[in-house]
N, C-alpha and C positions, 0 to 999 in steps of 0.2 A: 240830660243826663247821664254817662255811665259810668257802672260800676267796674270798678282794682279787685278780682280779688284774688286772691293764694291756687293757684296754679297747683296741677299734678306737679310736685318735682321729683320724683322716682318713689319704686314699690316699697311695698311700708310704709312711707311719710303719710305721719295723717298728720301733724301739727307741723307747727314751721317758730320761731320768734325772732318779732321785728325787730332787725337792727336798729344800722342809723336812717331815717331821711334824709335824704340826698336832693329835694326840690322841699319846698316850703308849700304853704298854703296859697293860693291866685296864682303863682311861679306856672307860665307859657310854659311844654313841654311841647320837643318834637317825637315822633315817633320811633317807635325802641328807641329813646334813651330811658336809661334807668331812673328810678324814683328809692327807689329803700330796699336796703338790702333782705336779705332774709335768711338766719342762718338755721338750717338743717340738720340733722344728726351724721350729715355727709358731707360738708364743707356747703361755704358760705357766696350768696347767690346776692345777683341782679333782676328784680324784676324789674324789665322796661315798659313804658305806655303803650299802651295800643293803638294809638290815636297823637295825632296834632292835638291841642286845644289845651283846653289851662287843669292844673290841678286845684278842683272848684273847697275839696274838702275833707282832710285823711281822720278816715272813724278809729280807730288803731293806731298809733303815737308809740306805744312800746307793749312790749307784754309780749304771747302766745297767742296766735292766730290758725280757727283747722283750715285745713283745703279746699276749698272751696267758700270762703266767709270773705266777704268783703271788708275791706280796710277804709279804702278811700274812694271818690266821686271821682269823677271828670270828665268837666264842658270840653264836647267836641267841638272843633271845626273855628276856637277862640282863636283871630289873629294878635300876635306878637301887640301888637304896637292898640287892643284890649287890653291887657294884663295891669292891672292894676297897677303904678309906680307911687309905692309905699315910697315913704321917704323914711330911707334909712337911718335904724332909732343905737344911737351906739348904747354898747354896754356901760352898764354902769360899775364908774370909774373903784379899783381894790387897792385900798393905800394895804403899802407891804404888813402883810403880819396880821390881816385880819379878814374875811368870813367873808364868800358874796351871801347875796338873805340864799335863807332855807330856800323858799320854789323855785332856786336854778336845780332843775336837774338833770339829771350827766344819761347820756344816751350808751345801751348798752358796750357798743364799740369804745366810745371815753373809755369808760368801767372798766371792762377789761386787759385796756391800752396801759390806762395810766399804775392800775394794778402790776402787770409788767414792769415797769416802771417802777415801781416803790414812787406813787405822786396819786397824794389824797387830788381827785378830783372837785370836789366838794369846791376846796382853796383857790379854782380856778372859775377864771372869769366866763361865764357861756356864752357867743356868740352867735348861737341859737338861736329861731324861735321861742319870746320865754325867760330866755337868759339858760337853754338851754347848754350845756357843755356838750360839745362837738370829740367827734376825734379829731379835727384838728387843732381843736385848741388845745390835749394833750398833744399833737407834734412838736405844735408851737412852743411848749411847758421845753417839752425835750428837749428839743432842739435852739430855746433861747440861753446865753450865759447866766453864769452865777453871777447878779448881785453886788455892786464888793460890799465890804461893809458897812456899815454909817452908822457913827460916833449916837447912843442915845435914840437909835431904833430896836420896834418894836421887834421881839426874836422870828427869826423866820416861822415856816410854818411844820417846817423840818421835825424827827422826834429829838428833843432832848436828851440830852447824853446820862442814862444810865435809865432814859422809859420803855415801859412795857406795853407794846398795840399789839393788837391783834385783826388781821381788817379782811373780814368774809364777804366773796361775792363767789355770786353762784354759779352751777357747772355752766357750760354751755349745754345746746345737745348734743352739739360734736363731738363734744368733752366728754358725754355722758355718754354718745354709743362708742367713743370709742374702750372707755374706761370696759362698759358691761361686755366686750366683745371681746375685749385682754382675757376677762376674768372668763368665758365662753371656752374662750382655746385653755386655759390650764387647767377649766375642773371636766370639759368632754371631751378632752382629745387625747391618745398618750403620745406624749410631748418629748421629745430626744432629740441630745442635738450632736452633728458632727462633725471634726476645723479638719482645714491643713489649713496651706499659704503656699501663694504661690507666686514667684516672679512676674515683676509688671515688669521685666527691662526690656522682653519682646517687645512687649506696647509701647512701650513709651518708647523703645526708637524709630517705630512707624508714624509714628503721629507726630517727630521729630518729624522726619523727611516728607513726612506724602499728606502734614496736616494746611501749610499754605496750600498747598493746588485743592486737595481734600475741600477748603473752606470760599478757598474761588469757584472752584465749578457746582459742589452744591449749594454755596453759600448754609452753609453753618458749622462748625463748629467737629473738628473726631474728637468725638468725647470716649473714658473708658466703660461707659456705661454701654453702648453696641458693642462691644465687644462680648460682652457675660452674659447677653438679651441672644447672640446668634447662638453662644457656648451654652449657655443655658438649652437653647430649643434643640438644640443635633443633640445634646446630654437623655434630656429628655424623653425622642426620639428614640432613643436604643435603650432608656429605661422609662418603662410609659407606666411602671408603677406610681409617679411622682406626680406624673399626669392625669390626679384622680381622683372621685371622693367618694366617699358614705353616702350611698344613701339607703338609711333602713337594713337588709339586710344584705345588698349589693353596691355590688361595687361598681360608679362608672369610670370609663378608664376613659377618655377625652382624646378624642382623633383632630382636636385642634387645639391652637398654639395663644395665651391669651394670657399676653406676659403681664401681670401688676406692677407698675413701679411707686417703691413708696417716696411721694413729694413733703418735704416738711410746706404746712399754710399757712403758715404763725397762731394757731389757734393750737396746731394739733398733723397728725400726720394723711396724707390723704396718698388715695392709691387708684391712682386713672390704669387703667387699662390699654395695650397695645395691644390691638388687637390681628391673628395668622399672622405670628412673628415669622414664621417657616418660609413666606411670604415676601417676603421688604427685603430690600436690600440696605446697609447699615447707615448710605443714607437719608431712608426714607425716617427705619428707626428712629434718626440723631433727632432730624426733624421733629418728628412726634411727640418727644421729651420735651425740647425745647420751647417749644405748643401748648403740652401740657404747663411744663414748668412757671410761664408766662401766665395761661389762662387762673393756673391755681394763684397766680402771688394779688394775680386784678379781682380773681373770689368771678372767672366767669366757662368754668370747671363747667360740667356737663352732669347731677345725675347718673346718667343712664352708662357713661366716661368714668360712671366708679365701679361700676359692678360686672359679673362671671367672670373673672378670674379664670384661667385656671396656675399660674404661681405666681409666688409675686416675689421679688430681688430688691430690700432696703441697704441703701450703702452711707452706715455709719458713720467709716471715715470723711464726708463732709465735714462732721460735726468732732472730726477729731479723734473720734474713736477703735482703737488697737483691738482691741474685742469684745463681741459680745454674743450670744444666746436669740435671735428672731422669734419672737411669736407669730408663730402660726398664724393663716388667715382664714380662719374659720368658712365654704367647707372644703376647701385646698388641702391637701397635705404636708405639699415641701413649700421657704419659702428661704431662702440666699441672703445671705445677710456679708458685705460689704466693709473694710475696714480700711484705716488711713495706709497709706504707701511708705515705709521706713525703711531706710537703709540699716541692713545691719549683717553681719557675717554671717555667710552658710560654707557647706566643703560641698565644694563639682570641683569633680573630675584627682580629686586626691587634695585642694587647694583653698585655702580658705578663703575668699572670696566675700569680698563688698556688694552688696546686691540692695534692690525697689525692691522690696514684699511686700504683700498684703495677706492677711488672715486674713478666713472664709470661714463661716460657719453657715454647714445645711440644718436648722432643723426640720424634723419631719414626725411624722402621724406614724407610731410605731403599732400601729392594730389594722396597716395594710402594706408598710413600710418595711420589708428589714433590714438589716443592718448592713450585709451586703451590702442590698443595693442602692442605698443611700450613702455608700462610703463607695461603693464605683462610678456611683452619680456622682460624687463630688470632685474621684478623683478625673474624671470626665473630663468635666468642667475647668479644672486646674490644667491637664496638661496640653485643653484646647486653645488659653487663656497664653500657655508659657507659648504652646507654638503656632500663632495667630492663621497664618498658612494653608493650618490645618479645615479655620474657620469659611477659608473660600474654594478649597477644595472637598469640603466635607467628607474627610476623612480618618 
């Protein structure tokens, strides 16, 4: 038997939460086929099979496991035809208004999704081993149309009118880590925020004129983020205090540019890092961002891709935010917040015109970044985005 152990998944991570098992005991597995979801304090990952064979026994089905701990046993080299072909056992029928047996277990991923959707997972029929409620069961319940009311039937399991109830769901390691880091940032930095606004008209016209040709040539869409990544990189070269960190009584100025991009991962924001942005084209930046977004959704992002950024950009505009105060991502001393583009009247050359405007917010650590430097940095980003040809000419 081959032991399946929890691997080292990142710096300072000593334990993970066992999420949903993607294979059942006795299933045939292929090399590198995902077996189980691992939820860390940085991201949700999939643990692949190290061999082709069969999942012989699951030792830890739920809960936490330490790095190096054995969670399952694999039988290597078992032919697919040798796998036991157990007859499928249909889940017990549950009539409307009744509750599944108490022995049905709710997997963590299903519990989280149900809580987000306002469903009670114990009211669902589990299709997993032993009647476990899986994430897929919750997804089917969310997608299913509401049943038509039946006369003389039992009331549905939803909240009755006037009923009061609390649903208690444990915080995931990722959410706990986010909470710890946000609190630490507020308590251990002298954080201030400065604001400005940027006219997005020139960038929008550029995307409209060249977007199709750009996608045809590079196979990726020309988004807004690459303009801001390039603008931020150029501004950091001119204002190095924003590309620094405090180590004890020293200030460390980074002479490289690794920009973190905040990406929504379902359970919270994660910040994968684009390395050496000063050496990348806009097409390369867009391709990396698209790849990050896809792999965050698929839970295939690597822990090392979330470490070591020198500056962060977050875009609350994709959720409709018009303004916000982004919180620093320590040990970084600067974070830029983008927001939704909104048409509004502005003064141009003595005339009031309607322009597509975006609010920008720069939060910075006042311990090593003065207000003059922060305002100059944000003003420089504004100038570069409003005149994108400067990004090409670097002027």
